[in-house]
N, C-alpha and C positions, 0 to 999 in steps of 0.2 A: 622413524619420526619424520612426518611432516609437516614443510615450514609453514603457514598461512599466509600469503602474497597478499589478503587486503580483507581488512575489517572497519569497523564505525567505535568515534567515538564511545556510543553508547554502550556498544558490546566490552568495548577496554572497559568503561567504567562498572559494569555489571559485573562482569571479572574478574577486579579488583575487590569488591567487595564479598564475594560468596567463593564457596569452596569447592562445595558439591551440588551434584542431579542425578538426573537419568535420560535415559534415553527415550526423547518421547514420538517418535515416529523415522519412520526408516520411507524415501521412496528412492526412485529411480537414479537423480545425482543429489539428493539432497538427506541430511541428519539432522532431525529439527531437534534439539536438549532442550532438557528442563530447565534451569536456573535458577532457585525461587520464586517457582509460579510466572518464570517469563521465561518465551522461548527464544532460542540461536540458531542459526539453521549453519550447521557446513555445508557448503556447495563444492560442487565442480568447479575448476579452473571455467571461465572464462563467463562464470553465471553474474547478472546484472546485480550490481549491489543494493541491498536493501537495507535497513538500519540495522535488522539483525543479523546481517552478514559473516561471515568469517570464509572467506573465500579460499580454497584446498589447491594446490596442485595437479590433485587429482582429474584427469577424466573422467565424462559421463560410465564409463566401463570395470573403471578403477572405481569409481566410490560405489557402484552396484556390488562388487567382490569381495568389499569392507566385510568383515565378520560381524556386524554390529546386527543388534536386534531392540526391540522394544523393553525399555524396565532394565535394562543393562547401567550398572553404575558411571557416571563420571564424574571425576575430580580435577582440581583447579591447583595447581603448584607454583605460583612466578607467573611466569608469561610461558607455561604450557597445559595442557589438557588431556587429560589423561582417560581414553577408554578403555575396557578392557585388553583389544588387539593392535590399539595403534594412539600413540601419542600425534598432537597437534602444538607444536612452538607458536608462539605469535609474536614475538619479542622483536623480528625483524617487518612484522609487517607493515605494509602501506597502511595508513589510517584516515577516513572518509571522515570530512564534517557532516553530516547528514542534515542539519538543522537548515529548515525552509524560512527563508527571509522576503519580505518584501517587497513587491516591483516597486520604481518610481510612479506616480499617476499619472505620467507622460507617455508611460511603456506601453502601459495594460491594452487599450486599443492593437499597436500592432501585435503584441502576447496575443490577444483574443482572435486575431485575425490569423494569425499562425497556427493556431488549435485548431482553428475552423477547418481550414484548407488541408492537415494533417489528417484530421478525423475523415472529411470527406473522400479522401483517395485510399482510406484504410481499406483492407478485405476482411478486416473482423469481423464477426458478430456484436453479441452483447447489448448496452446499452446504446452504440454508434449508431444501431438500428432506427432506435428510438428519436437520436435528436437530426438523424440522415436519413431517414427511409429509403429503403430500395425497393428494386422492383422484383430480387431474390427473396424466394420463402423460405420462412425459418418455421421451425419443429414446432409442434402445437407445445410443448414446451415452453421454448423461448420466449413463444406469441402472448401466455397468459403470464409469465414472470415479466415480460414489459410493459402491458398492459395494467397489472397493477400497479408496478413500478410508475406507469405515467399518471395513473390516478393520482399517488400521494405528492409527487408531482407537482400537480395542478391545485392539489389541495391548499398545497404549502404557498405557492404562489397568490392564489387567493386569502388567504389567509394574513400574506405579510401587507397586499394591497389596503388592511384593514388595521394592523399596526397588530393585528394579534398575534404576537412573536414566539410565542410558548406555544398555542395549538400550534403556530406554520413548523414549530421545529420538533413537534410530537409526530407532525403528519411526515415528514421526512427522515425524521429515527425512526420510522416504522418500516423504513429501506431494508433495515439491519436482519442478516442472513437469508433475503428474497437470495433465488438463485440456487443453483447449485454448484461444487467444484469445490477446492483446497479453499479459495477464497469466493464467496459468494459474489456476485457484482453488485449487487445493494451495496454490501460494503466496503468494496472497492471504489463505487460510486460514491457513498459518504465523505471515503477517505479525501477524493479527488476535491472534492466539497470544504471539507477541511481545510484544502489545500489552497484552494482559491480564494478564501477567505482569509489566509493570509497574505498570498500571494498580493491584493487590493488592499492590504491593511486594515479589514475590519475583524479584527479577533475579539476586540470590546464592543464590540455591535452589539443590542441587548437580542439577536436574532444568534449572531455568532454563538454568545454564553449562551443560550436557551438549549440550539442545538448540540453544546459541546456536554451541555449534564446530562440530555434525553440520550446522548447516546451513551454514557457513563452508566444508566439507568438500565439501561438495553443489551449491555454487552454480554449479559449471559445468554440472548436469543440466539447468538453464531457459536460456532466450532473455535477451538481454538488458537487454532494456525491465524484464519480470519483478524481473532479477537486480537490476539498480539499485536499485528500489522493496525488494528483503530486506538491501541495503546500509544501507537508511539504517533499516529498522525496528533490523539490529543496533545501531546506533547512538542508536537512541531518536527518532528522526525521524521523526514520521508526519503524517496530512492534515488537514487545518485539522477536518475533521468527526469525526476518531478524537481528536484533540484537545479537540475541544469536550466530548468524554465527560466530560472533569476538572472539569468546570462542571455547574452545574443547569441542563441545558436541557430543551426541552419534547421531549415525543416527536414530536410532529409534523413540528419541526425538527430531530432527530435522522433520522429515517426520510426525511425529504425531502433533505438534506445525503449519506448514503447511499446512498440510489438515484439520486443522479444521476450517483456513480462507475463507469464503465464500463459494460456491459451484464449484470451481477453480482459486479463488481469486491468496490462497497461492501459490499455484502450477507455476498458470501464472507466478507470481513475481518471484519462484523461477526459470523460465525458463530462465528469463529478466538477473538474477545474472550467471545464467549461462553462457547467453552470450555473458555480459561482460567481466567475467573474462577468457573467451578464444578467446576473439575477439583482431586479429592483430591493433597495435595501433601503425604504424610507424612515427617513426618522434621524 
């Protein structure tokens, strides 16, 4: 029996309402479980906390050694989760609140400047290379992704200037599924855009409402894992790193927190946040 160390209020709510599921996918340090068509992630100790996290005490090697395979049944009883060869208890787990809240308007300029500095000094690729170009060459595949992304972003900005909110949202939401990996860069960026709109307290703006609607319609265009994070973003639920932006965190802490998320997922999300914070929203 393994005690879960950290989880989220969102996961606790899900597990309290459902009792069965299956193993969705297995990676080196993460086991994704499908509960009521929603993914939750059993992760190795020290992993970044996302809205769907259950952080275990197991090392990456110990996670890899678990006899778990896709399609195996999962059952939940009380505050314990039973896999065929392992039981995880979350009764003593620390519960993290992953709801993202707006920041005071007076703090937005300093937050924007801080995010710019983090991205400028990052060595990650992805959308960071689009917002802060460098002389380092990128592979052809990434160049094509960034060119397509830039086109969608430019169209969005042009339509916003004309107060065409629905058309602008359609252009930006076309980033869904763009890129490769467990969570395509376009999806990470869109999660960031939704976060930025929350941070600047613009979730009721016509563009924000239209973007949320367009993303919901296009969720089938991406993979299950990325869809889970987009669904969380639509509910205002984000990783611990994103939620830390609501507090006065040090730049070095922010850089470390976002760099630890995926290959470039954290920084792609931060790019989306910066895009939303600097986006002109007329009307």
